[in-house]
DRENDO-1510 file (C-alpha; in Angstrom, 1 decimal, always signed):
<recs>
REC; n; res; u; v; w
REC; 1; MET; -43.9; +7.0; +24.7 .
REC; 2; SER; -40.0; +7.8; +24.3 .
REC; 3; THR; -36.9; +6.5; +26.4 .
REC; 4; GLY; -32.8; +7.6; +25.4 .
REC; 5; SER; -29.7; +8.2; +27.6 .
REC; 6; SER; -28.1; +11.6; +27.2 .
REC; 7; GLN; -24.5; +9.7; +27.0 .
REC; 8; ALA; -25.7; +7.3; +23.9 .
REC; 9; ILE; -27.6; +11.0; +22.4 .
REC; 10; GLU; -23.7; +12.8; +22.9 .
REC; 11; THR; -21.9; +9.9; +21.8 .
REC; 12; HIS; -23.9; +10.0; +18.2 .
REC; 13; GLN; -23.5; +13.8; +18.0 .
REC; 14; HIS; -19.8; +13.2; +18.6 .
REC; 15; GLU; -19.4; +11.0; +15.8 .
REC; 16; VAL; -21.6; +13.6; +13.0 .
REC; 17; SER; -19.0; +15.6; +14.5 .
REC; 18; SER; -16.3; +14.1; +14.2 .
REC; 19; GLY; -17.2; +12.6; +10.3 .
REC; 20; ILE; -17.8; +9.0; +11.1 .
REC; 21; ARG; -21.5; +8.5; +11.1 .
REC; 22; PHE; -24.3; +10.8; +8.6 .
REC; 23; GLU; -26.7; +12.5; +9.9 .
REC; 24; PHE; -29.7; +9.9; +9.0 .
REC; 25; GLY; -32.4; +11.7; +11.6 .
REC; 26; LYS; -32.1; +15.0; +9.5 .
REC; 27; ASN; -32.1; +13.7; +6.4 .
REC; 28; TRP; -35.4; +11.7; +7.5 .
REC; 29; ARG; -37.1; +15.0; +8.7 .
REC; 30; LEU; -37.4; +16.1; +4.9 .
REC; 31; PHE; -39.3; +13.0; +3.9 .
REC; 32; LEU; -41.8; +13.5; +6.4 .
REC; 33; SER; -42.7; +16.9; +4.7 .
REC; 34; GLU; -43.4; +15.1; +1.6 .
REC; 35; LEU; -45.0; +12.0; +3.1 .
REC; 36; ASN; -48.4; +11.6; +2.3 .
REC; 37; GLU; -51.6; +9.1; +1.8 .
REC; 38; GLU; -49.5; +7.6; -1.2 .
REC; 39; LYS; -46.5; +7.2; +0.1 .
REC; 40; ILE; -48.4; +5.3; +3.3 .
REC; 41; SER; -50.2; +2.7; +1.4 .
REC; 42; ALA; -47.4; +2.2; -1.1 .
REC; 43; ALA; -45.6; +1.4; +2.5 .
REC; 44; GLU; -48.2; -1.3; +3.5 .
REC; 45; GLU; -48.8; -2.6; +0.6 .
REC; 46; SER; -44.8; -3.6; +0.6 .
REC; 47; LEU; -45.0; -4.8; +4.0 .
REC; 48; ASN; -48.4; -7.2; +3.2 .
REC; 49; GLU; -46.9; -8.8; +0.7 .
REC; 50; TRP; -43.5; -9.8; +2.4 .
REC; 51; VAL; -44.6; -10.4; +5.4 .
REC; 52; GLY; -48.1; -11.7; +5.5 .
REC; 53; PRO; -50.6; -10.1; +7.5 .
REC; 54; LEU; -49.6; -8.2; +11.1 .
REC; 55; ALA; -53.3; -7.7; +12.1 .
REC; 56; GLY; -52.7; -9.0; +15.7 .
REC; 57; ARG; -48.9; -9.9; +15.4 .
REC; 58; SER; -46.1; -8.0; +17.3 .
REC; 59; PHE; -43.2; -5.9; +15.2 .
REC; 60; LEU; -40.4; -4.3; +16.0 .
REC; 61; ASP; -39.0; -2.1; +14.3 .
REC; 62; ILE; -35.1; -1.5; +14.4 .
REC; 63; GLY; -33.5; +1.5; +13.3 .
REC; 64; SER; -37.0; +3.2; +12.6 .
REC; 65; GLY; -35.9; +6.5; +10.3 .
REC; 66; SER; -38.4; +8.3; +8.9 .
REC; 67; GLY; -41.3; +6.0; +11.0 .
REC; 68; LEU; -43.0; +4.9; +7.8 .
REC; 69; SER; -42.7; +1.5; +8.5 .
REC; 70; SER; -43.6; +1.1; +12.1 .
REC; 71; LEU; -46.6; +3.2; +11.0 .
REC; 72; ALA; -47.5; +1.1; +8.7 .
REC; 73; ALA; -47.5; -1.7; +10.9 .
REC; 74; ARG; -49.7; +0.2; +12.9 .
REC; 75; ARG; -52.1; +0.7; +10.0 .
REC; 76; LEU; -52.1; -3.1; +9.5 .
REC; 77; GLY; -53.1; -3.4; +13.0 .
REC; 78; ALA; -49.7; -4.8; +14.5 .
REC; 79; THR; -48.5; -4.0; +17.5 .
REC; 80; VAL; -45.4; -1.6; +16.9 .
REC; 81; HIS; -41.9; -1.0; +19.4 .
REC; 82; SER; -39.3; +1.1; +17.6 .
REC; 83; PHE; -36.4; +2.6; +18.1 .
REC; 84; ASP; -33.6; +4.0; +16.3 .
REC; 85; TYR; -29.6; +5.0; +17.2 .
REC; 86; ASP; -30.0; +8.5; +16.0 .
REC; 87; PRO; -32.2; +11.0; +18.6 .
REC; 88; GLN; -33.7; +12.8; +15.4 .
REC; 89; SER; -35.0; +9.9; +13.7 .
REC; 90; VAL; -36.4; +8.7; +16.4 .
REC; 91; ALA; -38.3; +12.1; +17.1 .
REC; 92; CYS; -39.7; +11.8; +13.4 .
REC; 93; THR; -40.7; +8.3; +14.3 .
REC; 94; GLN; -42.4; +10.1; +17.6 .
REC; 95; GLU; -43.8; +13.0; +15.0 .
REC; 96; LEU; -45.9; +10.3; +13.1 .
REC; 97; ARG; -47.4; +8.6; +16.1 .
REC; 98; ARG; -48.1; +12.1; +17.1 .
REC; 99; ARG; -50.0; +12.9; +13.9 .
REC; 100; TYR; -51.6; +9.5; +13.0 .
REC; 101; PHE; -51.7; +7.5; +16.6 .
REC; 102; PRO; -51.7; +10.3; +19.6 .
REC; 103; ASP; -51.2; +8.5; +23.0 .
REC; 104; ASP; -51.6; +4.8; +21.1 .
REC; 105; PRO; -50.9; +2.1; +24.1 .
REC; 106; HIS; -50.0; -0.1; +20.9 .
REC; 107; TRP; -46.9; +1.9; +19.6 .
REC; 108; THR; -43.8; +2.3; +21.4 .
REC; 109; VAL; -40.9; +5.2; +20.4 .
REC; 110; GLN; -37.6; +5.1; +22.2 .
REC; 111; GLN; -34.0; +5.3; +20.9 .
REC; 112; GLY; -31.9; +2.4; +21.3 .
REC; 113; SER; -28.9; +0.7; +19.2 .
REC; 114; VAL; -29.1; -2.8; +17.9 .
REC; 115; LEU; -25.0; -3.2; +19.0 .
REC; 116; ASP; -26.8; -2.8; +22.6 .
REC; 117; SER; -27.2; -6.5; +23.4 .
REC; 118; SER; -28.6; -5.6; +26.7 .
REC; 119; TYR; -31.4; -3.0; +25.4 .
REC; 120; LEU; -32.4; -5.8; +22.8 .
REC; 121; ALA; -32.5; -8.6; +25.7 .
REC; 122; SER; -34.7; -6.2; +27.6 .
REC; 123; LEU; -37.5; -6.5; +24.9 .
REC; 124; LYS; -39.9; -8.9; +24.1 .
REC; 125; GLN; -39.2; -11.5; +21.0 .
REC; 126; SER; -41.6; -10.0; +18.2 .
REC; 127; ASP; -43.8; -12.5; +15.1 .
REC; 128; VAL; -41.7; -9.7; +13.0 .
REC; 129; VAL; -38.7; -8.0; +13.3 .
REC; 130; TYR; -37.9; -5.6; +10.7 .
REC; 131; SER; -34.5; -3.7; +9.6 .
REC; 132; TRP; -34.6; -2.1; +6.4 .
REC; 133; GLY; -31.2; -0.6; +5.1 .
REC; 134; VAL; -30.2; -0.4; +9.0 .
REC; 135; LEU; -27.6; -2.7; +9.8 .
REC; 136; HIS; -24.6; -2.2; +7.3 .
REC; 137; HIS; -24.7; +1.8; +8.8 .
REC; 138; THR; -24.3; +0.4; +12.1 .
REC; 139; GLY; -20.3; +0.1; +11.6 .
REC; 140; LYS; -20.1; -3.1; +12.9 .
REC; 141; MET; -22.8; -5.0; +10.9 .
REC; 142; TRP; -21.9; -8.6; +11.4 .
REC; 143; GLU; -22.3; -8.2; +15.1 .
REC; 144; ALA; -26.0; -6.6; +14.4 .
REC; 145; LEU; -27.1; -9.1; +11.9 .
REC; 146; ALA; -26.5; -11.3; +15.0 .
REC; 147; ASN; -27.9; -9.3; +17.6 .
REC; 148; VAL; -31.3; -9.7; +15.8 .
REC; 149; CYS; -31.6; -13.3; +16.3 .
REC; 150; THR; -32.8; -13.1; +20.1 .
REC; 151; SER; -35.5; -10.5; +19.2 .
REC; 152; VAL; -37.5; -13.0; +16.9 .
REC; 153; ALA; -40.3; -15.2; +18.4 .
REC; 154; PRO; -39.8; -18.9; +17.5 .
REC; 155; GLY; -41.4; -19.2; +14.4 .
REC; 156; GLY; -40.8; -15.4; +13.5 .
REC; 157; LYS; -39.5; -13.5; +10.4 .
REC; 158; LEU; -36.8; -11.6; +10.3 .
REC; 159; TYR; -37.4; -9.4; +7.4 .
REC; 160; ILE; -33.9; -7.1; +6.7 .
REC; 161; ALA; -32.3; -5.3; +3.9 .
REC; 162; ILE; -28.5; -5.0; +3.4 .
REC; 163; TYR; -26.3; -3.3; +0.6 .
REC; 164; ASN; -25.1; -5.6; -2.1 .
REC; 165; ASP; -21.2; -6.5; -2.0 .
REC; 166; GLN; -20.2; -5.1; -5.0 .
REC; 167; GLY; -16.1; -5.3; -5.2 .
REC; 168; LYS; -14.1; -2.6; -6.1 .
REC; 169; THR; -16.5; -0.2; -6.9 .
REC; 170; SER; -18.6; -0.8; -3.2 .
REC; 171; VAL; -15.2; +0.1; -1.8 .
REC; 172; ARG; -14.8; +3.6; -4.2 .
REC; 173; TRP; -18.7; +4.5; -2.9 .
REC; 174; ARG; -17.6; +3.7; +0.8 .
REC; 175; ASN; -14.6; +5.9; -0.2 .
REC; 176; LEU; -16.8; +8.0; -1.0 .
REC; 177; LYS; -19.3; +8.5; +2.1 .
REC; 178; ARG; -16.9; +8.8; +3.6 .
REC; 179; LEU; -15.3; +12.1; +2.3 .
REC; 180; TYR; -18.4; +13.4; +2.2 .
REC; 181; ASN; -19.2; +13.3; +5.9 .
REC; 182; ARG; -15.9; +15.1; +6.5 .
REC; 183; THR; -16.2; +17.7; +4.1 .
REC; 184; PRO; -17.8; +20.8; +5.6 .
REC; 185; ARG; -21.1; +21.5; +4.7 .
REC; 186; PRO; -20.4; +24.9; +2.9 .
REC; 187; PHE; -18.2; +22.7; +0.6 .
REC; 188; ARG; -20.1; +19.5; +0.2 .
REC; 189; PHE; -22.0; +20.7; -2.6 .
REC; 190; LEU; -18.7; +19.7; -4.4 .
REC; 191; ILE; -19.7; +16.3; -4.0 .
REC; 192; ILE; -23.2; +16.4; -4.1 .
REC; 193; CYS; -23.6; +17.4; -8.0 .
REC; 194; PRO; -21.2; +15.3; -9.8 .
REC; 195; VAL; -22.8; +12.1; -7.8 .
REC; 196; PHE; -26.1; +13.6; -8.9 .
REC; 197; LEU; -25.4; +14.3; -12.5 .
REC; 198; TYR; -23.8; +10.3; -12.4 .
REC; 199; LEU; -26.8; +8.9; -10.9 .
REC; 200; TRP; -29.7; +11.0; -11.9 .
REC; 201; GLY; -28.5; +12.6; -15.4 .
REC; 202; PRO; -29.2; +9.6; -17.3 .
REC; 203; GLU; -32.6; +9.1; -16.4 .
REC; 204; PHE; -33.4; +12.4; -16.7 .
REC; 205; ILE; -32.1; +12.2; -20.6 .
REC; 206; ARG; -34.3; +8.9; -21.0 .
REC; 207; GLY; -37.3; +11.3; -19.6 .
REC; 208; LEU; -36.6; +13.4; -22.1 .
REC; 209; LEU; -36.6; +11.7; -25.2 .
REC; 210; LYS; -39.6; +10.5; -24.2 .
REC; 211; GLY; -40.6; +14.0; -23.8 .
REC; 212; ARG; -41.5; +13.6; -20.1 .
REC; 213; PRO; -37.8; +15.0; -18.6 .
REC; 214; LEU; -38.8; +15.2; -14.6 .
REC; 215; ALA; -41.5; +11.7; -15.3 .
REC; 216; SER; -38.6; +9.6; -13.2 .
REC; 217; TRP; -38.7; +12.2; -11.2 .
REC; 218; LYS; -42.1; +12.4; -10.2 .
REC; 219; GLU; -42.8; +8.9; -10.5 .
REC; 220; TYR; -40.0; +7.7; -8.1 .
REC; 221; GLY; -40.8; +5.5; -4.8 .
REC; 222; SER; -44.2; +4.7; -6.3 .
REC; 223; GLN; -42.9; +1.6; -6.6 .
REC; 224; GLY; -40.6; +1.5; -4.1 .
REC; 225; TRP; -40.6; -0.5; -1.2 .
REC; 226; ARG; -40.8; +2.5; +1.6 .
REC; 227; GLY; -42.4; +4.6; -0.7 .
REC; 228; MET; -39.3; +7.0; -0.6 .
REC; 229; SER; -38.6; +10.5; -2.1 .
REC; 230; PRO; -35.9; +11.1; -4.8 .
REC; 231; TRP; -34.2; +14.3; -2.9 .
REC; 232; PRO; -34.0; +12.7; +0.8 .
REC; 233; ASP; -32.9; +9.0; -1.1 .
REC; 234; PHE; -30.5; +10.7; -2.5 .
REC; 235; ILE; -28.5; +12.4; +0.3 .
REC; 236; ASP; -29.2; +9.4; +2.6 .
REC; 237; TRP; -27.2; +7.0; -0.1 .
REC; 238; ILE; -24.1; +10.1; -0.9 .
REC; 239; GLY; -23.9; +10.7; +3.1 .
REC; 240; GLY; -25.2; +7.4; +4.4 .
REC; 241; TYR; -22.1; +6.0; +6.7 .
REC; 242; PRO; -20.7; +4.0; +8.3 .
REC; 243; PHE; -20.9; +1.3; +5.0 .
REC; 244; GLU; -20.3; -2.0; +4.6 .
REC; 245; VAL; -22.0; -4.7; +2.3 .
REC; 246; ALA; -22.6; -8.5; +1.6 .
REC; 247; THR; -23.0; -10.8; -1.0 .
REC; 248; PRO; -26.4; -12.6; -0.6 .
REC; 249; ASP; -24.5; -15.9; -0.2 .
REC; 250; GLU; -22.8; -14.2; +2.7 .
REC; 251; ILE; -26.1; -13.4; +4.5 .
REC; 252; PHE; -27.8; -16.4; +3.9 .
REC; 253; ASP; -25.1; -18.7; +4.5 .
REC; 254; PHE; -25.2; -16.3; +7.9 .
REC; 255; TYR; -28.5; -16.6; +9.2 .
REC; 256; HIS; -28.8; -20.4; +8.0 .
REC; 257; ASP; -26.3; -21.1; +10.9 .
REC; 258; GLN; -28.5; -19.1; +13.0 .
REC; 259; GLY; -31.2; -21.2; +13.0 .
REC; 260; PHE; -33.2; -19.3; +10.1 .
REC; 261; SER; -34.3; -20.5; +6.5 .
REC; 262; LEU; -35.1; -17.9; +3.8 .
REC; 263; ASP; -38.5; -17.4; +3.4 .
REC; 264; ARG; -38.2; -14.8; +0.0 .
REC; 265; LEU; -35.0; -13.1; -1.4 .
REC; 266; HIS; -35.2; -10.2; -4.0 .
REC; 267; THR; -31.6; -9.4; -4.9 .
REC; 268; CYS; -30.6; -5.9; -7.1 .
REC; 269; GLY; -29.1; -7.8; -10.0 .
REC; 270; GLY; -25.9; -6.7; -8.8 .
REC; 271; THR; -25.8; -3.1; -8.7 .
REC; 272; PHE; -25.2; -0.7; -5.5 .
REC; 273; GLY; -28.4; -1.4; -4.1 .
REC; 274; CYS; -30.2; -3.7; -1.8 .
REC; 275; ASN; -30.7; -6.9; -1.4 .
REC; 276; HIS; -34.2; -8.1; +0.4 .
REC; 277; PHE; -34.3; -11.0; +2.6 .
REC; 278; VAL; -37.4; -12.6; +4.8 .
REC; 279; PHE; -36.0; -15.4; +6.6 .
REC; 280; VAL; -37.8; -17.6; +9.7 .
REC; 281; GLN; -36.8; -18.8; +12.4 .
REC; 282; ARG; -36.8; -22.4; +12.6 .
REC; 283; GLY; -37.9; -22.4; +16.3 .
</recs>
């Protein structure tokens, strides 16, 4: 099942063509071609570890991307509602539903925006609201962080991942991402190549010294949060725009004021990755 207004799709296309939004969904299509049982199992293990058993619970996937987390939640027994702003991400999630749960009444896929409060109000509150690495790409992160609160059922859990604030380093990354999206496609390799060497060069060198130069590439995502693959994840990082960040304290204080208690936290240790939070609605 899928819904989506033509106006929302046209707005998204205009933002992409104007260089103010990355095509996340197009990148996720690359990931689906590499999806296998190992990656699905890794996603299931991560969800189970972070939010507990999902059998019989409702699961709202805000910004479903590839659809992998929705698939994992459904395989763990949750009733799933997935939505994404990017039409191609919606298509990716639909494809996974078609492959693994065709015509399943317990998994709904729609096009929608977390910035659309009326859309969120039309949905039932969920036991688990999941938005991994999404809200900082909306262009209005703090509004998005506030909007998701109403989707959490009393006593329910909110699991989010938000890019860590590194000060000037984050500003430089944001400028690079903006430049990437505004650069004509034939010339984006001028950005991709040096950034790839910067991020992956040291890993290849360390592997070479151990006699396994491609080990980190081949094993990437095996212990990851979402069973990611290295190339789609790299392009997602370099192109992911809009791009906003926050410190762990800022996120904690924000949700404490919204009536949530922190249940679990994993910080990225001061690097440019995401900090992970699980909050519980105090009811």
